[in-house]
GUTORTOR-185799 format. One line per 8 residues: for each residue x, y, z of N, C-alpha, C, O, CB. Coordinates in nm, 4 decimals, padded with zeros to 6 digits. Glycine has a CB too. Layout:
GUTORTOR-185799
X/Y/Z/X/Y/Z/X/Y/Z/X/Y/Z/X/Y/Z ~ ...
***
This chain:
GUTORTOR-185799
-02.0930/00.9530/-00.7669/-02.0771/00.8381/-00.6805/-02.1656/00.8549/-00.5572/-02.1663/00.9620/-00.4965/-01.9292/00.8197/-00.6404 ~ -02.2387/00.7529/-00.5199/-02.3063/00.7593/-00.3906/-02.1993/00.7616/-00.2815/-02.0938/00.7003/-00.2973/-02.4048/00.6381/-00.3712 ~ -02.2253/00.8314/-00.1720/-02.1260/00.8406/-00.0657/-02.1792/00.7760/00.0607/-02.2850/00.8127/00.1116/-02.0876/00.9870/-00.0391 ~ -02.1033/00.6785/00.1104/-02.1333/00.6108/00.2351/-02.0085/00.6204/00.3203/-01.8971/00.6167/00.2680/-02.1773/00.4616/00.2123 ~ -02.0254/00.6326/00.4494/-01.9098/00.6436/00.5374/-01.9295/00.5531/00.6573/-02.0389/00.5432/00.7129/-01.8876/00.7898/00.5822 ~ -01.8224/00.4881/00.6957/-01.8240/00.4028/00.8135/-01.7007/00.4351/00.8949/-01.5914/00.4463/00.8394/-01.8290/00.2516/00.7754 ~ -01.7154/00.4502/01.0234/-01.6040/00.4793/01.1119/-01.5774/00.3547/01.1953/-01.6692/00.2950/01.2516/-01.6335/00.6037/01.2026 ~ -01.4507/00.3168/01.2019/-01.4145/00.1961/01.2748/-01.2828/00.2168/01.3460/-01.1985/00.2937/01.2998/-01.4062/00.0755/01.1807
-01.2642/00.1497/01.4571/-01.1341/00.1529/01.5221/-01.0729/00.0135/01.5254/-00.9653/-00.0051/01.5823/-01.1460/00.2095/01.6640 ~ -01.1380/-00.0825/01.4668/-01.0888/-00.2202/01.4630/-01.0371/-00.2610/01.3254/-00.9886/-00.3729/01.3087/-01.1983/-00.3147/01.5054 ~ -01.0466/-00.1733/01.2280/-00.9990/-00.2063/01.0950/-01.0977/-00.2847/01.0106/-01.0657/-00.3237/00.8984/-00.8740/-00.2826/01.1059 ~ -01.2160/-00.3081/01.0622/-01.3185/-00.3796/00.9864/-01.4226/-00.2782/00.9393/-01.4522/-00.1803/01.0078/-01.3848/-00.4930/01.0727 ~ -01.4761/-00.3039/00.8225/-01.5803/-00.2143/00.7741/-01.6769/-00.2910/00.6853/-01.6438/-00.3959/00.6300/-01.5191/-00.0952/00.6977 ~ -01.7954/-00.2368/00.6734/-01.8926/-00.2913/00.5801/-01.9919/-00.1812/00.5469/-02.0198/-00.0924/00.6274/-01.9645/-00.4169/00.6390 ~ -02.0427/-00.1901/00.4282/-02.1469/-00.0990/00.3834/-02.2619/-00.1858/00.3359/-02.2445/-00.2702/00.2480/-02.0959/-00.0015/00.2698 ~ -02.3771/-00.1659/00.3926/-02.4902/-00.2518/00.3593/-02.5912/-00.1757/00.2759/-02.6041/-00.0537/00.2857/-02.5563/-00.3065/00.4863
-02.6624/-00.2511/00.1936/-02.7705/-00.1975/00.1112/-02.7237/-00.0913/00.0121/-02.7942/00.0066/-00.0123/-02.8771/-00.1395/00.1994 ~ -02.6056/-00.1105/-00.0447/-02.5587/-00.0194/-00.1487/-02.6228/-00.0592/-00.2812/-02.6239/-00.1771/-00.3165/-02.4029/-00.0212/-00.1592 ~ -02.6746/00.0356/-00.3529/-02.7379/00.0006/-00.4804/-02.6369/-00.0553/-00.5812/-02.5253/-00.0042/-00.5915/-02.8076/00.1231/-00.5395 ~ -02.6745/-00.1581/-00.6544/-02.5856/-00.2138/-00.7564/-02.5935/-00.1283/-00.8819/-02.6851/-00.0479/-00.8993/-02.6224/-00.3614/-00.7882 ~ -02.4953/-00.1477/-00.9683/-02.4907/-00.0739/-01.0936/-02.4215/00.0612/-01.0819/-02.4177/00.1368/-01.1790/-02.6290/-00.0543/-01.1449 ~ -02.3674/00.0926/-00.9661/-02.2970/00.2193/-00.9466/-02.1470/00.1959/-00.9360/-02.1016/00.0835/-00.9148/-02.3485/00.2911/-00.8211 ~ -02.0715/00.3030/-00.9510/-01.9278/00.3021/-00.9289/-01.9026/00.3439/-00.7846/-01.9714/00.4315/-00.7320/-01.8536/00.3965/-01.0296 ~ -01.8034/00.2810/-00.7202/-01.7707/00.3122/-00.5817/-01.6211/00.3346/-00.5669/-01.5401/00.2746/-00.6376/-01.8177/00.1999/-00.4882
-01.5867/00.4210/-00.4746/-01.4481/00.4462/-00.4380/-01.4337/00.4111/-00.2904/-01.5086/00.4608/-00.2063/-01.4063/00.5957/-00.4664 ~ -01.3369/00.3250/-00.2596/-01.3130/00.2846/-00.1217/-01.1790/00.3426/-00.0791/-01.0783/00.3253/-00.1477/-01.3154/00.1285/-00.1059 ~ -01.1784/00.4110/00.0338/-01.0540/00.4671/00.0852/-01.0584/00.4620/00.2377/-01.1638/00.4405/00.2975/-01.0324/00.6134/00.0342 ~ -00.9434/00.4820/00.2988/-00.9330/00.4808/00.4446/-00.8458/00.5972/00.4877/-00.7572/00.6402/00.4138/-00.8751/00.3457/00.4965 ~ -00.8711/00.6479/00.6073/-00.7850/00.7531/00.6594/-00.7867/00.7525/00.8113/-00.8858/00.7160/00.8746/-00.8284/00.8900/00.6061 ~ -00.6754/00.7935/00.8669/-00.6624/00.8123/01.0100/-00.5527/00.9153/01.0287/-00.4414/00.8983/00.9790/-00.6305/00.6772/01.0855 ~ -00.5840/01.0214/01.1000/-00.4880/01.1297/01.1167/-00.4970/01.1834/01.2595/-00.5604/01.2856/01.2856/-00.5134/01.2428/01.0133 ~ -00.4320/01.1119/01.3506/-00.4326/01.1523/01.4900/-00.3105/01.0937/01.5596/-00.2522/00.9960/01.5126/-00.5629/01.1076/01.5601
-00.2722/01.1537/01.6714/-00.1613/01.1029/01.7527/-00.0356/01.0774/01.6696/00.0179/00.9666/01.6697/-00.2029/00.9745/01.8230 ~ 00.0104/01.1786/01.5997/00.1256/01.1646/01.5110/00.2480/01.1075/01.5824/00.3212/01.0271/01.5247/00.1603/01.2988/01.4503 ~ 00.2706/01.1480/01.7067/00.3915/01.1050/01.7788/00.3810/00.9624/01.8328/00.4822/00.9040/01.8716/00.4195/01.2002/01.8937 ~ 00.2629/00.9067/01.8360/00.2440/00.7734/01.8931/00.3316/00.6711/01.8211/00.3181/00.6495/01.7007/00.0960/00.7318/01.8851 ~ 00.4220/00.6084/01.8975/00.5058/00.5026/01.8426/00.6302/00.5476/01.7707/00.7115/00.4632/01.7332/00.4275/00.4228/01.7516 ~ 00.6493/00.6757/01.7496/00.7682/00.7254/01.6800/00.8828/00.7310/01.7807/00.8706/00.7945/01.8855/00.7424/00.8669/01.6153 ~ 00.9938/00.6649/01.7491/01.1046/00.6552/01.8434/01.2358/00.7000/01.7800/01.2454/00.7169/01.6584/01.1178/00.5124/01.8949 ~ 01.3356/00.7187/01.8643/01.4688/00.7529/01.8124/01.5274/00.6353/01.7349/01.6090/00.6561/01.6451/01.5638/00.7935/01.9277
01.4881/00.5133/01.7673/01.5343/00.3984/01.6891/01.4861/00.4090/01.5452/01.5602/00.3745/01.4531/01.4853/00.2669/01.7519 ~ 01.3627/00.4562/01.5238/01.3130/00.4790/01.3880/01.4047/00.5763/01.3142/01.4369/00.5554/01.1972/01.1679/00.5333/01.3911 ~ 01.4464/00.6821/01.3827/01.5341/00.7818/01.3214/01.6678/00.7194/01.2817/01.7207/00.7481/01.1743/01.5570/00.8996/01.4176 ~ 01.7217/00.6350/01.3678/01.8489/00.5683/01.3382/01.8361/00.4727/01.2202/01.9267/00.4638/01.1373/01.8988/00.4925/01.4611 ~ 01.7254/00.4018/01.2123/01.7049/00.3102/01.0996/01.6925/00.3860/00.9673/01.7436/00.3417/00.8645/01.5795/00.2247/01.1227 ~ 01.6253/00.4988/00.9708/01.6139/00.5802/00.8489/01.7507/00.6363/00.8107/01.7862/00.6385/00.6929/01.5117/00.6959/00.8690 ~ 01.8260/00.6807/00.9081/01.9606/00.7321/00.8812/02.0474/00.6221/00.8180/02.1195/00.6482/00.7217/02.0262/00.7849/01.0124 ~ 02.0409/00.5013/00.8710/02.1168/00.3894/00.8135/02.0733/00.3616/00.6703/02.1560/00.3277/00.5857/02.0992/00.2631/00.8990
01.9442/00.3757/00.6429/01.8923/00.3563/00.5070/01.9475/00.4642/00.4133/01.9927/00.4337/00.3030/01.7368/00.3590/00.5068 ~ 01.9438/00.5883/00.4568/01.9928/00.6991/00.3742/02.1415/00.6819/00.3440/02.1855/00.7062/00.2316/01.9680/00.8342/00.4446 ~ 02.2186/00.6401/00.4441/02.3637/00.6219/00.4278/02.3984/00.4896/00.3596/02.5158/00.4566/00.3427/02.4328/00.6287/00.5635 ~ 02.2952/00.4140/00.3204/02.3097/00.2856/00.2525/02.3875/00.1837/00.3357/02.4580/00.0988/00.2812/02.3786/00.3056/00.1193 ~ 02.3739/00.1928/00.4672/02.4346/00.0958/00.5574/02.3419/-00.0229/00.5799/02.3865/-00.1365/00.5956/02.4695/00.1616/00.6908 ~ 02.2113/00.0060/00.5811/02.1104/-00.0979/00.6017/01.9801/-00.0510/00.5381/01.9252/00.0527/00.5752/02.0906/-00.1293/00.7543 ~ 01.9316/-00.1291/00.4418/01.8061/-00.0938/00.3766/01.6895/-00.1180/00.4717/01.6969/-00.2029/00.5605/01.7876/-00.1745/00.2464 ~ 01.5828/-00.0431/00.4522/01.4635/-00.0626/00.5341/01.3992/-00.1976/00.5066/01.3377/-00.2559/00.5959/01.3630/00.0491/00.5090
01.4123/-00.2478/00.3847/01.3744/-00.3856/00.3578/01.2357/-00.4118/00.3041/01.2060/-00.5254/00.2670/01.3890/-00.4596/00.4771 ~ 01.1498/-00.3125/00.2984/01.0177/-00.3357/00.2395/00.9603/-00.2035/00.1897/00.9923/-00.0970/00.2425/00.9217/-00.4018/00.3425 ~ 00.8754/-00.2115/00.0878/00.8135/-00.0880/00.0394/00.7263/-00.0213/00.1460/00.7130/00.1011/00.1474/00.7300/-00.1169/-00.0845 ~ 00.6673/-00.1004/00.2343/00.5823/-00.0446/00.3393/00.6644/00.0378/00.4381/00.6210/00.1447/00.4810/00.5081/-00.1567/00.4131 ~ 00.7815/-00.0110/00.4738/00.8679/00.0644/00.5645/00.9197/00.1914/00.4977/00.9375/00.2936/00.5641/00.9855/-00.0224/00.6109 ~ 00.9438/00.1857/00.3684/00.9885/00.3052/00.2961/00.8767/00.4096/00.2940/00.9029/00.5280/00.3150/01.0319/00.2690/00.1511 ~ 00.7545/00.3680/00.2692/00.6410/00.4612/00.2722/00.6278/00.5213/00.4114/00.6056/00.6416/00.4252/00.5091/00.3898/00.2312 ~ 00.6415/00.4377/00.5157/00.6300/00.4861/00.6534/00.7418/00.5841/00.6880/00.7220/00.6730/00.7708/00.6318/00.3685/00.7511
00.8575/00.5696/00.6267/00.9714/00.6572/00.6547/00.9605/00.7920/00.5846/01.0348/00.8844/00.6179/01.0997/00.5894/00.6135 ~ 00.8706/00.8051/00.4892/00.8561/00.9300/00.4132/00.7711/01.0302/00.4917/00.6574/01.0595/00.4545/00.7925/00.9024/00.2742 ~ 00.8267/01.0807/00.5978/00.7562/01.1734/00.6869/00.7118/01.2993/00.6134/00.6024/01.3500/00.6385/00.8453/01.2113/00.8049 ~ 00.7939/01.3496/00.5243/00.7627/01.4741/00.4543/00.6698/01.4536/00.3350/00.6274/01.5506/00.2723/00.8901/01.5397/00.4078 ~ 00.6379/01.3279/00.3033/00.5446/01.2968/00.1957/00.5886/01.3548/00.0614/00.5076/01.4066/-00.0154/00.4070/01.3483/00.2307 ~ 00.7210/01.3446/00.0348/00.7730/01.3957/-00.0915/00.8263/01.2848/-00.1812/00.8931/01.3125/-00.2808/00.8820/01.4968/-00.0653 ~ 00.7978/01.1615/-00.1474/00.8333/01.0433/-00.2251/00.9839/01.0215/-00.2355/01.0337/00.9703/-00.3358/00.7746/01.0541/-00.3627 ~ 01.0549/01.0608/-00.1312/01.1980/01.0350/-00.1223/01.2340/01.0281/00.0255/01.1794/01.1026/00.1069/01.2817/01.1454/-00.1967
01.3248/00.9397/00.0594/01.3708/00.9303/00.1972/01.4997/01.0109/00.2074/01.5984/00.9805/00.1405/01.3926/00.7807/00.2414 ~ 01.4979/01.1145/00.2920/01.6126/01.2046/00.3025/01.6294/01.2518/00.4465/01.5503/01.2183/00.5347/01.5959/01.3255/00.2078 ~ 01.7336/01.3297/00.4676/01.7595/01.3858/00.6004/01.6426/01.4715/00.6474/01.6215/01.4856/00.7678/01.8885/01.4688/00.5994 ~ 01.5671/01.5286/00.5556/01.4523/01.6105/00.5935/01.3476/01.5281/00.6684/01.2811/01.5792/00.7584/01.3897/01.6746/00.4693 ~ 01.3330/01.4012/00.6315/01.2408/01.3134/00.7041/01.2870/01.2945/00.8485/01.2056/01.2938/00.9409/01.2292/01.1766/00.6335 ~ 01.4171/01.2792/00.8668/01.4727/01.2637/01.0019/01.4511/01.3910/01.0826/01.4111/01.3850/01.1989/01.6234/01.2293/00.9956 ~ 01.4773/01.5057/01.0215/01.4610/01.6339/01.0907/01.3177/01.6516/01.1385/01.2941/01.6883/01.2536/01.5008/01.7504/00.9987 ~ 01.2225/01.6256/01.0505/01.0825/01.6451/01.0886/01.0388/01.5458/01.1960/00.9668/01.5827/01.2888/00.9923/01.6320/00.9663
01.0815/01.4210/01.1842/01.0463/01.3219/01.2856/01.1122/01.3547/01.4194/01.0512/01.3362/01.5247/01.0876/01.1814/01.2395 ~ 01.2345/01.4027/01.4159/01.3037/01.4405/01.5396/01.2287/01.5528/01.6105/01.2168/01.5518/01.7330/01.4490/01.4840/01.5098 ~ 01.1784/01.6486/01.5348/01.0998/01.7577/01.5946/00.9772/01.7023/01.6674/00.9368/01.7532/01.7719/01.0558/01.8590/01.4861 ~ 00.9198/01.5983/01.6102/00.8030/01.5342/01.6722/00.8438/01.4602/01.8005/00.7773/01.4725/01.9033/00.7358/01.4357/01.5725 ~ 00.9528/01.3839/01.7937/01.0000/01.3079/01.9097/01.0363/01.4019/02.0249/01.0100/01.3705/02.1410/01.1217/01.2211/01.8713 ~ 01.0966/01.5168/01.9935/01.1376/01.6125/02.0958/01.0219/01.6981/02.1475/01.0396/01.7752/02.2418/01.2457/01.7020/02.0410 ~ 00.9059/01.6854/02.0878/00.7897/01.7615/02.1331/00.7859/01.9045/02.0811/00.7080/01.9859/02.1308/00.7865/01.7637/02.2822 ~ 00.8683/01.9364/01.9825/00.8691/02.0701/01.9232/00.7428/02.0924/01.8410/00.6911/02.2039/01.8329/00.9941/02.0899/01.8354
00.6946/01.9857/01.7809/00.5713/01.9898/01.7031/00.4847/01.8707/01.7424/00.5344/01.7735/01.7993/00.6011/01.9891/01.5500 ~ 00.3564/01.8781/01.7124/00.2645/01.7701/01.7477/00.2179/01.6884/01.6282/00.1506/01.5866/01.6444/00.1454/01.8266/01.8180 ~ 00.2534/01.7325/01.5088/00.2072/01.6630/01.3892/00.3060/01.6832/01.2752/00.3866/01.7762/01.2767/00.0674/01.7122/01.3483 ~ 00.2987/01.5955/01.1773/00.3791/01.6100/01.0578/00.3231/01.7260/00.9764/00.2015/01.7435/00.9684/00.3813/01.4783/00.9748 ~ 00.4107/01.8045/00.9164/00.3639/01.9246/00.8469/00.2970/01.8948/00.7133/00.2122/01.9721/00.6686/00.4790/02.0182/00.8247 ~ 00.3337/01.7836/00.6484/00.2809/01.7573/00.5150/00.2370/01.6115/00.4979/00.2396/01.5579/00.3871/00.3853/01.7923/00.4103 ~ 00.1967/01.5479/00.6081/00.1583/01.4081/00.5990/00.0587/01.3749/00.7095/00.0551/01.4410/00.8134/00.2822/01.3166/00.6077 ~ -00.0211/01.2729/00.6861/-00.1097/01.2236/00.7893/-00.0320/01.1278/00.8787/00.0786/01.0866/00.8436/-00.2340/01.1544/00.7278
-00.0876/01.0927/00.9916/-00.0185/01.0011/01.0821/-00.0230/00.8570/01.0309/00.0635/00.7769/01.0663/-00.0800/01.0087/01.2215 ~ -00.1200/00.8234/00.9502/-00.1327/00.6911/00.8909/-00.1534/00.7039/00.7411/-00.2178/00.7979/00.6944/-00.2487/00.6130/00.9551 ~ -00.0983/00.6084/00.6651/-00.1256/00.5969/00.5221/-00.1782/00.4557/00.4995/-00.1409/00.3627/00.5710/00.0034/00.6265/00.4340 ~ -00.2635/00.4406/00.4016/-00.3270/00.3122/00.3745/-00.3011/00.2722/00.2301/-00.3321/00.3466/00.1371/-00.4789/00.3184/00.4029 ~ -00.2438/00.1536/00.2128/-00.2074/00.1026/00.0811/-00.3006/-00.0126/00.0465/-00.3272/-00.0991/00.1300/-00.0582/00.0569/00.0772 ~ -00.3499/-00.0135/-00.0760/-00.4324/-00.1246/-00.1239/-00.3568/-00.2552/-00.0983/-00.2428/-00.2712/-00.1419/-00.4670/-00.1082/-00.2768 ~ -00.4207/-00.3478/-00.0278/-00.3549/-00.4740/00.0064/-00.3078/-00.5493/-00.1177/-00.2103/-00.6242/-00.1106/-00.4492/-00.5621/00.0873 ~ -00.3744/-00.5311/-00.2298/-00.3375/-00.6015/-00.3531/-00.2365/-00.5240/-00.4373/-00.2136/-00.5582/-00.5533/-00.4614/-00.6289/-00.4356
-00.1766/-00.4211/-00.3807/-00.0784/-00.3388/-00.4515/00.0392/-00.4237/-00.4987/00.0983/-00.4979/-00.4202/-00.0285/-00.2246/-00.3612 ~ 00.0726/-00.4129/-00.6259/00.1951/-00.4724/-00.6796/00.2935/-00.3588/-00.7005/00.2703/-00.2694/-00.7818/00.1686/-00.5518/-00.8141 ~ 00.4026/-00.3629/-00.6270/00.5035/-00.2580/-00.6385/00.5969/-00.2908/-00.7544/00.6503/-00.4014/-00.7628/00.5833/-00.2425/-00.5061 ~ 00.6161/-00.1943/-00.8433/00.7068/-00.2126/-00.9562/00.8502/-00.2246/-00.9054/00.9285/-00.3062/-00.9542/00.6941/-00.0952/-01.0567 ~ 00.8829/-00.1415/-00.8062/01.0155/-00.1443/-00.7453/00.9975/-00.1477/-00.5938/00.9323/-00.0599/-00.5373/01.1018/-00.0205/-00.7897 ~ 01.0539/-00.2468/-00.5284/01.0398/-00.2569/-00.3836/01.1130/-00.1445/-00.3116/01.0752/-00.1078/-00.2003/01.0914/-00.3912/-00.3354 ~ 01.2166/-00.0896/-00.3729/01.2924/00.0192/-00.3124/01.2385/00.1568/-00.3443/01.2833/00.2559/-00.2867/01.4335/00.0115/-00.3558 ~ 01.1422/00.1643/-00.4360/01.0815/00.2919/-00.4753/00.9317/00.2670/-00.4966/00.8879/00.2473/-00.6100/01.1496/00.3511/-00.6062
00.8530/00.2677/-00.3882/00.7132/00.2234/-00.3956/00.6145/00.3251/-00.4519/00.4940/00.2999/-00.4511/00.6683/00.1849/-00.2611 ~ 00.6619/00.4378/-00.5000/00.5712/00.5421/-00.5467/00.5502/00.5305/-00.6964/00.6414/00.4892/-00.7680/00.6252/00.6809/-00.5113 ~ 00.4336/00.5655/-00.7450/00.3120/00.5921/-00.6677/00.2517/00.4609/-00.6193/00.2691/00.3564/-00.6820/00.2089/00.6711/-00.7523 ~ 00.1811/00.4673/-00.5078/00.1106/00.3509/-00.4567/-00.0378/00.3835/-00.4487/-00.0769/00.5002/-00.4459/00.1659/00.3080/-00.3180 ~ -00.1194/00.2796/-00.4450/-00.2643/00.2958/-00.4508/-00.3229/00.3119/-00.3112/-00.3088/00.2236/-00.2266/-00.3286/00.1764/-00.5215 ~ -00.3886/00.4247/-00.2877/-00.4550/00.4512/-00.1600/-00.6067/00.4517/-00.1734/-00.6785/00.4680/-00.0747/-00.4081/00.5840/-00.1035 ~ -00.6545/00.4339/-00.2950/-00.7979/00.4365/-00.3234/-00.8299/00.3169/-00.4117/-00.7590/00.2895/-00.5086/-00.8409/00.5712/-00.3923 ~ -00.9358/00.2465/-00.3782/-00.9793/00.1326/-00.4588/-01.1045/00.1747/-00.5351/-01.2071/00.2061/-00.4747/-01.0067/00.0056/-00.3696
-01.0957/00.1752/-00.6667/-01.2094/00.2095/-00.7528/-01.2798/00.0815/-00.7960/-01.2158/-00.0129/-00.8422/-01.1630/00.2915/-00.8773 ~ -01.4096/00.0792/-00.7809/-01.4906/-00.0336/-00.8264/-01.5970/00.0212/-00.9200/-01.6735/00.1104/-00.8834/-01.5550/-00.1114/-00.7059 ~ -01.6012/-00.0328/-01.0407/-01.6883/00.0180/-01.1461/-01.8084/-00.0747/-01.1647/-01.7941/-00.1967/-01.1732/-01.6103/00.0327/-01.2786 ~ -01.9266/-00.0142/-01.1709/-02.0505/-00.0854/-01.2016/-02.0661/-00.2121/-01.1168/-02.0729/-00.3233/-01.1693/-02.0547/-00.1213/-01.3499 ~ -02.0715/-00.1933/-00.9886/-02.0764/-00.3042/-00.8941/-02.2071/-00.3816/-00.9091/-02.3158/-00.3239/-00.9081/-02.0609/-00.2529/-00.7500 ~ -02.1940/-00.5137/-00.9231/-02.3121/-00.5991/-00.9345/-02.3182/-00.7018/-00.8214/-02.4261/-00.7511/-00.7886/-02.3128/-00.6705/-01.0699 ~ -02.2029/-00.7346/-00.7613/-02.1971/-00.8383/-00.6576/-02.1332/-00.7820/-00.5317/-02.0750/-00.6735/-00.5325/-02.1182/-00.9619/-00.7074 ~ -02.1452/-00.8580/-00.4237/-02.0786/-00.8206/-00.2994/-01.9276/-00.8213/-00.3193/-01.8736/-00.9047/-00.3919/-02.1186/-00.9161/-00.1848
-01.8609/-00.7278/-00.2542/-01.7148/-00.7221/-00.2553/-01.6672/-00.7567/-00.1154/-01.6990/-00.6866/-00.0193/-01.6620/-00.5808/-00.3006 ~ -01.5925/-00.8626/-00.1039/-01.5522/-00.9083/00.0284/-01.4012/-00.9029/00.0497/-01.3549/-00.9284/00.1608/-01.6012/-01.0485/00.0504 ~ -01.3245/-00.8710/-00.0516/-01.1800/-00.8812/-00.0402/-01.1077/-00.7473/-00.0593/-00.9865/-00.7464/-00.0806/-01.1292/-00.9802/-00.1405 ~ -01.1773/-00.6373/-00.0524/-01.1148/-00.5073/-00.0692/-01.0587/-00.4625/00.0650/-01.1345/-00.4309/00.1567/-01.2157/-00.4033/-00.1252 ~ -00.9272/-00.4597/00.0769/-00.8632/-00.4287/00.2046/-00.7418/-00.3392/00.1848/-00.6878/-00.3266/00.0749/-00.8223/-00.5571/00.2764 ~ -00.7016/-00.2786/00.2936/-00.5853/-00.1917/00.2956/-00.4850/-00.2412/00.3986/-00.5203/-00.3122/00.4927/-00.6261/-00.0469/00.3254 ~ -00.3608/-00.2029/00.3794/-00.2574/-00.2217/00.4804/-00.2318/-00.0853/00.5402/-00.1919/00.0072/00.4695/-00.1255/-00.2852/00.4204 ~ -00.2545/-00.0716/00.6706/-00.2349/00.0557/00.7391/-00.0904/00.0711/00.7828/-00.0319/-00.0205/00.8407/-00.3283/00.0671/00.8599
-00.0332/00.1871/00.7549/00.1060/00.2150/00.7893/00.1132/00.3382/00.8777/00.0768/00.4475/00.8343/00.1915/00.2346/00.6624 ~ 00.1593/00.3225/01.0003/00.1810/00.4369/01.0887/00.3099/00.5039/01.0430/00.4151/00.4401/01.0383/00.1885/00.3933/01.2412 ~ 00.3020/00.6291/01.0103/00.4199/00.6991/00.9611/00.5269/00.6998/01.0691/00.5043/00.7461/01.1809/00.3848/00.8432/00.9178 ~ 00.6424/00.6482/01.0338/00.7644/00.6426/01.1150/00.7653/00.5366/01.2212/00.8577/00.5366/01.3025/00.7866/00.7718/01.1790 ~ 00.6708/00.4465/01.2275/00.6759/00.3425/01.3298/00.6946/00.2073/01.2635/00.5980/00.1453/01.2190/00.5479/00.3435/01.4163 ~ 00.8176/00.1622/01.2572/00.8435/00.0331/01.1953/00.9600/-00.0395/01.2604/00.9966/-00.1482/01.2157/00.8703/00.0508/01.0483 ~ 01.0180/00.0163/01.3624/01.1395/-00.0414/01.4198/01.1168/-00.1763/01.4867/01.2105/-00.2555/01.4969/01.1982/00.0538/01.5195 ~ 00.9981/-00.2044/01.5314/00.9731/-00.3292/01.6031/00.8977/-00.4322/01.5190/00.8567/-00.5353/01.5722/00.8955/-00.3007/01.7290
00.8786/-00.4076/01.3915/00.8029/-00.5020/01.3078/00.8963/-00.5977/01.2388/00.8515/-00.6847/01.1641/00.7181/-00.4277/01.2039
***
């Protein structure tokens, strides 16, 4: 695969003059400021979800709640996020601060979004691609959305 990289802070990207007839992989990543936006309210919402008192309500919020990146929402996610909120640690031990889901992702189960697509594969590109996008999810920040 030819490799092109673009860095953006606005969520927009473009790659110009890419040769046609090649396969391309599109992905996104951001791994900084893990504690930014993580609140005790997030912890309470996850606890309510675990205790089945109140569901998180969307596959995106469930992905964001998976702090430990083990494809299950459990007390361990709360413990790790609490360590971050209290300043005991500065980053998640097994996850990036942001995850990116293919905007066209069809979830088989809204309550169990795994596996989800974080990479868009395009085979033998002949035309411009204008609709390849991701939904960015800040891990553990969903209480105000």
